[in-house]
C-alpha positions, 0 to 999 in steps of 0.5 A: 859393395854398397855399404859405403852409402848405407846399404846392408848386404841383405838390402843390396841383395834384395834391391839387385833381385828387384832390379832383375825381377820386378814386381815381386814380394820380398818372400818371393825373392827370399827376403824379409819384409823389414829389408824391403821397408829399409829400401823403401825408406831409402827411396830405392824401391816403390810399393805397388797397391794390393795385398800382399805388398809387391815392390818394383825397383827405382832406377839405379841412376835415380835412387843410388845417385841420390844416396851417393850425392847425400853421402858426398854432401855429408862427407864434405860437411864433415871435412869442413867442420874438421878444418874449422876445428883444426884451424882453432887448434892451430890458432890456440896452439901455434907451431913451434916455428911460428914467429909472432904475427907472421910465420914462414912456411917452407916447402911446396907440400907444406904451402899446399896444406896451409892453403887448403887449411885456410880455405876449409877454415873459412866461415863465409868468404875467401878472397884471392889474388891469383897469379903464376907461378903456382904451388897447387897440384895440376888438377886445380883447387878441389877445396874451392868446389866443395866449399862453394857447394857448402855456401862459402863465397869466393872472390878471385881476381886473376892476373892477365898473365895467369889467363894466358896459360893453356887450359886456364880459361877453361878452368876459370869457367868451371869455377865461375859456373860453380859460383865463384865471382871472378874478375881479371886485372892487375894483381900486385901480389899472390894472396889468399884471404880468409874471414877467419881472419888469416892470409897467405902470401906465397913467396917465389923462390925462383922464376917457376915455382913457389917454395915458401909462404908467409902466413899472416895473423896480425890484424893490422896487416890483415886489414891492409891486405883487405883494403888492397884486395878491395881496391884492385877488385873494384878496378877489375873486369868481371867474368861470367860463364856461359855454355862452359866458357867465359862470357859477359852477362846476358843481354848483348849479342853472342859474339860481343858477349863472348869477346868483350870481357876477354878483350877488356881483360887485356888478353891477346888475340891468340889467347881469346881464339884458343878459349873461344874456339875461334881462329885468329882471323875471326877474333881480329874480324870481331875486334875490328867490328867492335872498335868500329861500332864503338868509334874507337881507335885502340882496343883500350878505347873500345874497352873504355867505351864499352864500360861507359855505354854500360855493356859490362853493367850488371856483372 
């Protein structure tokens, strides 16, 4: 059962016996000393002083979870390496339908595969313009969470329309908590840029779904797309995660710290209320108080004054 994390059947049997009957010697449990040595090496059992050697089991929540986590990291690293090799393969051996500096990929599943391949082929950084509609599966971008853990930097600029969708704010908070750098602003085009270098621009075939995408290889086009991203990134509102929700960086009062980045991002009162778990009335009350404190007549003026006063500084 536990062979997948490096335990032989004999080692698993001895560990299970020690879980139920500690302390004990391997001989008392009908096992070889070599099996106990292997479990001790893996950190699953500990030796007590004395002769003969007696062992106690380490808590499964600690010992086995550590082995699982180590194996998960190894598998993620292997997947990342495979993706890098695959990216090099596709670069040197273009697909039959590739068309020079820009190729067209058709079909939602094919687009999804190329998006994942682009991410897993990244060396240090992935940059994203995120806006609806989406071709990805409903459970989000699992590749990003894995690559963030491996040290790949993600900078994602979310369009305000994307943040209005139910559940999107909570999902963004999860990515930000994992290490994503997130901002909100005006997104001119859906885009994913890798430092491979490579870019994908999904193409909307109808009002709801993405059925095809442009894969850009040309250095000149990639340079222009990079400038486009950086220009919009500088103008966007930064977001941070706190207590599982999106919030401003620490230093302001709780209500202002929670509310300000969402307000500056242009979200409606209803969207803010849904994300923060407030009522619409509570949102309006805090917005009015913030506007009065900033001597602002409009929400836009309040956001501007917040930036001028440094309330978003450090984000």
